[in-house]
C-alpha positions in Angstrom: -15.8 25.2 10.8 -16.5 25.5 7.1 -18.2 23.2 5.1 -15.1 22.5 3.2 -13.4 21.2 6.7 -16.3 19.1 7.6 -16.3 17.5 4.2 -12.5 16.7 4.8 -13.3 15.3 8.3 -15.9 13.2 6.7 -13.4 11.9 4.1 -10.6 11.4 6.7 -13.1 9.1 8.8 -14.5 7.2 5.8 -10.9 6.5 4.3 -9.7 5.5 7.5 -12.7 3.1 8.2 -12.2 1.8 4.7 -8.5 1.4 4.7 -8.8 -0.5 8.1 -11.3 -3.3 6.6 -8.8 -6.6 6.6 -10.0 -7.7 3.2 -8.4 -11.1 3.7 -10.8 -11.6 6.6 -13.7 -10.1 5.5 -13.7 -12.1 2.3 -12.1 -15.4 3.6 -8.9 -14.8 1.6 -5.6 -16.6 2.5 -2.6 -14.5 3.9 -0.1 -13.7 1.1 3.0 -14.9 3.5 1.5 -18.3 4.0 3.0 -20.7 1.6 0.0 -22.0 -0.2 -0.9 -24.4 -3.3 -1.7 -22.9 -6.5 -5.4 -22.4 -6.2 -4.8 -20.5 -3.0 -2.5 -17.9 -5.0 -5.3 -16.7 -7.0 -7.1 -15.8 -3.5 -3.6 -14.1 -2.5 -3.9 -12.2 -5.7 -7.4 -10.9 -5.2 -6.6 -9.7 -1.6 -3.7 -7.5 -3.1 -6.2 -6.5 -6.0 -8.8 -5.5 -3.3 -6.4 -3.6 -1.2 -5.3 -1.5 -4.7 -9.0 -0.9 -5.1 -9.2 0.5 -1.7 -6.6 3.2 -2.1 -7.9 3.8 -5.8 -11.3 4.5 -4.9 -10.8 6.7 -1.6 -8.1 8.8 -3.4 -10.5 9.5 -6.3 -13.2 10.4 -3.9 -10.7 12.7 -2.4 -9.9 14.2 -5.8 -13.2 15.3 -5.9 -12.5 17.8 -3.0 -9.0 18.9 -5.0 -5.4 18.2 -3.9 -6.1 19.0 -0.1 -9.0 16.2 -0.4 -6.7 13.7 -2.1 -3.8 14.0 0.2 -6.2 13.6 3.2 -7.7 10.5 1.6 -4.1 9.2 0.8 -3.1 9.5 4.5 -6.5 8.4 6.1 -6.5 5.1 4.0 -3.0 4.7 4.6 -3.0 4.9 8.3 -6.3 2.7 8.2 -4.7 0.0 6.5 -1.3 0.0 8.2 -2.9 0.6 11.8 -6.6 -0.6 11.8 -8.4 -0.2 15.1 -9.9 -3.7 14.8 -6.7 -5.5 14.9 -5.2 -3.6 18.0 -3.3 -1.3 15.2 -1.3 -4.1 13.6 -2.2 -4.2 10.0 -0.8 -4.7 6.4 2.3 -3.1 5.0 0.5 -0.7 2.8 1.9 -0.8 -0.4 -1.2 -2.1 -2.3 -3.2 0.6 -1.0 -0.5 3.4 -1.5 -0.2 1.9 -5.2 -3.9 2.3 -5.6 -3.7 5.7 -4.4 -0.6 6.6 -6.4 -2.4 5.4 -9.4 -5.4 7.7 -8.5 -3.1 10.7 -8.3 -1.4 10.2 -11.4 -1.5 7.1 -13.5 2.2 7.8 -14.6 3.4 8.1 -11.2 1.5 4.6 -10.5 3.3 3.0 -13.5 6.9 4.3 -12.2 6.0 2.7 -8.9 5.1 -0.6 -10.2 8.1 -0.6 -12.5 10.3 0.1 -9.5 8.9 -2.8 -7.6 8.9 -5.0 -10.4 13.0 -4.1 -11.1 13.5 -4.5 -7.3 11.9 -7.8 -7.1 13.3 -9.4 -9.9 16.8 -8.3 -9.0 16.5 -9.4 -5.2 13.9 -11.9 -5.4 12.1 -10.5 -2.2 9.1 -8.4 -1.7 10.1 -6.5 1.0 13.1 -4.9 -0.8 10.8 -4.3 -4.0 8.1 -2.7 -1.7 10.7 -0.4 0.1 12.2 0.6 -3.4 9.0 1.3 -4.9 8.0 3.5 -1.7 11.4 5.2 -1.9 11.2 5.8 -5.7 7.9 7.2 -6.0 8.0 10.5 -4.0 11.2 11.4 -5.7 9.7 11.3 -9.1 6.7 13.1 -8.6 8.6 16.7 -9.1 9.4 15.2 -12.6 5.8 14.7 -13.5 4.6 18.2 -12.6 1.7 16.8 -10.4 0.5 19.1 -7.7 1.8 17.0 -4.9 5.2 17.7 -4.1 7.6 15.2 -2.7 7.0 16.7 0.8 3.6 15.6 0.8 4.2 12.1 -0.4 7.3 11.3 2.2 4.7 10.7 5.0 3.1 8.0 3.1 6.7 6.4 2.6 7.6 6.6 5.9 4.3 4.4 6.9 5.5 1.9 4.3 8.9 2.0 5.8 7.9 1.6 9.2 5.6 -1.3 8.4 8.1 -3.2 6.7 10.8 -2.8 9.4 10.8 -6.1 10.7 10.9 -7.7 7.5 13.6 -5.7 6.4 15.5 -6.7 9.2 14.8 -10.2 8.5 16.0 -9.9 5.0 19.1 -8.6 6.4 19.9 -11.1 8.8 18.5 -14.2 7.0 18.5 -13.4 3.1 15.4 -13.4 0.9 12.5 -15.9 1.5 12.5 -18.8 -0.9 8.3 -19.3 -1.1 9.0 -22.3 -3.7 11.3 -23.9 -1.3 8.7 -23.6 1.7 6.2 -25.0 -0.7 8.2 -28.0 -1.4 8.8 -28.7 2.4 5.0 -28.8 2.6 4.5 -31.5 0.2 
């Protein structure tokens, strides 16, 4: 085993470990799906930002080892976040982590991912549809930006996001979008 392969293995283990840290439990933040009062929404936003930061930091470290290191870090942090060992392999949906990783790979690609998410969210008023749209648009725009990560390597991460959203997506088609404001009004 070469030194480069050992570094990739250590990177993969560290990225999985960092990705698997449930930030909402580690920092006492609220669950983003829970209807909350206004002051708790800031904590939900903090949770999303911490997840973005997880992906960004890990892939930036992976970039020090070149494109192979960046992809190993991307896959490991995605798998760690979506399938953490600490919670019986039931984790997050992964879009925040993958968005942070995408920004680290190429900021323009991250901007396209964010734009796709915002367009879909404001069109359908549903985070699940927005997440799936962003996940599906991102790998197919990569070849046009001439980044060294072809669509083929970004598709597994898209698959992870789609798999993680499968229950929410079926709920969306059966029940329609969730009205968070309506849920908030019922609590009062």
